[in-house]
C-alpha positions in Angstrom: -142.3 -15.1 68.4 -141.8 -18.8 68.2 -144.0 -19.1 65.2 -141.6 -16.8 63.3 -138.7 -19.0 64.3 -140.5 -22.2 63.3 -141.4 -20.7 59.9 -137.8 -19.6 59.2 -136.6 -23.1 59.9 -138.8 -24.4 57.1 -137.4 -22.1 54.4 -134.9 -23.7 52.0 -133.9 -20.6 49.9 -131.7 -17.8 51.2 -133.9 -15.3 49.3 -137.0 -16.6 51.0 -135.4 -16.2 54.4 -134.5 -12.6 53.7 -137.8 -11.8 52.1 -139.6 -13.1 55.3 -137.5 -10.9 57.5 -138.2 -7.9 55.2 -142.0 -8.6 55.2 -142.2 -8.9 59.0 -140.1 -5.8 59.4 -142.4 -3.8 57.1 -145.4 -5.0 59.1 -144.1 -3.4 62.2 -143.1 -0.2 60.5 -139.6 -0.5 59.1 -139.1 1.4 55.9 -135.6 0.1 55.0 -133.4 -2.9 55.8 -130.1 -4.3 54.7 -128.2 -7.5 55.3 -124.4 -7.8 54.8 -122.8 -11.2 54.9 -119.2 -12.0 54.1 -116.7 -14.9 54.3 -115.4 -15.5 57.8 -113.3 -12.7 59.2 -113.9 -10.3 56.4 -115.2 -6.7 57.0 -118.9 -6.1 56.5 -118.3 -3.1 54.2 -115.9 -5.0 51.9 -116.7 -5.9 48.3 -116.8 -9.5 49.4 -120.0 -8.7 51.3 -123.2 -9.8 49.7 -125.7 -7.1 50.4 -129.4 -7.6 50.4 -131.3 -4.3 50.6 -134.8 -3.0 50.7 -136.2 0.5 50.8 -133.0 2.3 49.7 -133.1 4.4 46.6 -131.6 3.1 43.4 -129.2 6.0 43.4 -127.9 5.2 46.9 -127.5 1.5 46.0 -125.5 2.4 42.9 -123.3 4.6 45.0 -122.8 2.0 47.6 -121.8 -0.5 45.0 -118.7 1.6 44.2 -115.7 0.2 45.9 -114.1 3.5 47.1 -117.4 4.7 48.5 -118.4 1.5 50.3 -115.0 1.2 52.0 -115.5 4.6 53.6 -118.6 3.3 55.5 -117.4 2.5 59.1 -120.8 1.8 60.5 -121.0 -2.0 60.0 -117.6 -2.6 61.5 -118.3 -0.3 64.5 -121.6 -2.1 65.1 -119.8 -5.5 65.0 -117.2 -4.2 67.4 -119.8 -2.8 69.7 -121.6 -6.1 69.7 -125.2 -5.0 70.1 -127.8 -2.7 68.6 -126.3 0.6 67.7 -128.0 3.6 66.0 -126.3 5.0 62.9 -125.9 8.3 64.8 -124.2 6.7 67.8 -121.9 4.8 65.4 -121.0 8.1 63.7 -120.0 9.6 67.0 -118.4 6.5 68.6 -114.9 7.0 67.2 -113.0 9.8 65.6 -113.8 10.0 61.9 -111.5 10.5 58.9 -112.3 13.1 56.3 -113.6 10.3 54.0 -115.8 8.9 56.8 -117.2 12.4 57.5 -118.0 12.8 53.8 -119.7 9.4 53.8 -121.9 10.5 56.7 -122.8 13.7 54.9 -123.9 11.7 51.9 -126.1 9.6 54.2 -127.9 12.6 55.5 -128.2 13.9 51.9 -130.1 10.7 51.1 -132.2 10.8 54.2 -130.4 8.0 56.0 -130.6 9.4 59.5 -132.5 7.4 62.1 -131.6 3.7 61.4 -129.7 1.3 63.5 -127.4 -1.6 63.0 -127.4 -5.1 64.4 -124.5 -7.6 64.7 -125.6 -11.1 63.8 -123.6 -14.2 64.8 -123.2 -17.5 63.0 -121.2 -20.6 63.5 -117.6 -20.8 62.4 -117.2 -17.0 62.6 -119.7 -16.5 59.8 -121.2 -13.3 61.1 -123.2 -10.7 59.5 -124.5 -7.1 59.8 -128.1 -6.0 59.4 -129.7 -2.5 59.5 -133.2 -1.3 59.9 -134.7 2.2 59.5 -138.1 3.1 60.9 -137.7 6.8 59.8 -137.6 7.9 63.4 -135.3 7.5 66.4 -135.2 4.0 67.9 -136.5 5.4 71.2 -139.7 6.4 69.4 -140.3 2.9 67.9 -142.4 0.4 69.8 -140.1 -1.9 71.9 -142.1 -4.9 70.5 -141.1 -3.9 67.0 -137.4 -3.6 67.9 -137.5 -6.9 69.7 -139.1 -8.6 66.7 -136.6 -7.5 64.1 -133.7 -8.2 66.5 -134.9 -11.7 67.2 -135.9 -12.8 63.7 -132.8 -11.3 62.1 -130.5 -13.5 64.3 -132.5 -16.6 63.6 -132.7 -15.8 59.9 -128.9 -15.3 59.7 -128.4 -18.7 61.4 -130.7 -20.2 58.8 -128.8 -18.5 56.0 -125.5 -19.9 57.2 -127.0 -23.4 57.4 -128.5 -23.2 53.9 -125.2 -21.8 52.4 -123.3 -24.7 53.9 -125.9 -27.4 53.0 -124.1 -28.5 49.9 -120.5 -29.4 50.8 -119.5 -30.3 47.3 -118.9 -27.3 45.0 -120.5 -27.4 41.6 -118.5 -27.5 38.4 -118.6 -24.0 37.0 -117.1 -23.0 33.7 -114.4 -20.4 33.5 -116.9 -17.9 32.1 -119.4 -18.7 34.8 -116.7 -18.1 37.5 -116.0 -14.7 35.8 -119.6 -13.7 35.9 -120.1 -14.9 39.5 -116.9 -13.0 40.6 -118.2 -9.8 39.2 -121.6 -10.4 40.7 -119.9 -10.9 44.1 -118.2 -7.5 43.5 -121.6 -5.9 43.3 -121.9 -5.5 39.5 -125.2 -5.8 37.7 -125.7 -8.1 34.7 -125.5 -5.1 32.3 -122.2 -4.0 33.9 -120.9 -7.5 33.8 -121.8 -7.7 30.1 -119.8 -4.5 29.4 -116.8 -5.7 31.4 -116.7 -9.1 29.7 -117.7 -7.8 26.3 -120.7 -10.0 26.0 -124.4 -9.1 25.4 -126.7 -8.4 28.4 -128.8 -11.4 27.4 -125.7 -13.6 27.5 -124.8 -12.3 30.9 -128.3 -13.1 32.1 -128.1 -16.6 30.7 -124.9 -17.3 32.5 -126.5 -16.0 35.7 -129.4 -18.4 35.3 -127.0 -21.3 34.8 -125.1 -20.3 37.9 -128.3 -20.2 40.0 -129.2 -23.6 38.8 -125.8 -25.1 39.5 -125.7 -23.6 43.0 -129.4 -24.5 43.6 -130.4 -21.0 44.5 -133.0 -18.6 43.0 -131.3 -15.2 43.0 -128.1 -13.2 43.0 -127.8 -12.8 46.8 -128.2 -16.5 47.4 -125.6 -17.3 44.6 -123.1 -14.8 46.0 -123.5 -16.0 49.6 -123.1 -19.6 48.6 -120.2 -19.0 46.3 -118.3 -17.1 49.0 -119.0 -19.8 51.5 -117.7 -22.5 49.1 -114.7 -20.5 48.1 -115.8 -20.5 44.5 -114.8 -16.8 44.0 -112.2 -14.5 45.3 -112.9 -10.7 45.3 
């Protein structure tokens, strides 16, 4: 296990940290994973959450990007409140559900999201996060070593993400348009959607994104959003 921790400590990009967790989870049988990180004290299902996801269908991800739909997802907050590993099914049954929450759970089942579990991840200065994994079978039927691995490396990886996001204390100088693009990216919009909202071409939106990545010293959208939220560069 220590070799995983040591390797994570050498990584200098948020995207590389999350990719490493994904790859190790896949090796032990995970089919899906997600990682939600927000500014301190915000809810894990809010639009301020930067969500990294693997293994979920494009249709589900598009649906989850919609504000009204995401806000009906109570699982991340229930897992955070519970404070330990919690299956999606246990989270569904843990508290009374509103009609909207019941409808959300029905859509989960429609998309085959049944047997996963959530993990609370803790970072310094209340910079916590939520992660989920799905082995396509009940957690009791998954090898304990596999569960232990994803629980351990997820926590260490989150601590590394927090450190990397805070590494640069001085915020870069972003133009007004770059702030607009970054704000919409933090709200879960794709480059093509941002282009439509701002009435610019998709290529121009992509160029702005590349400039933002360079100024923030990151390599992808998740890294940019995480760092921007930590630095207070955007408000969503």
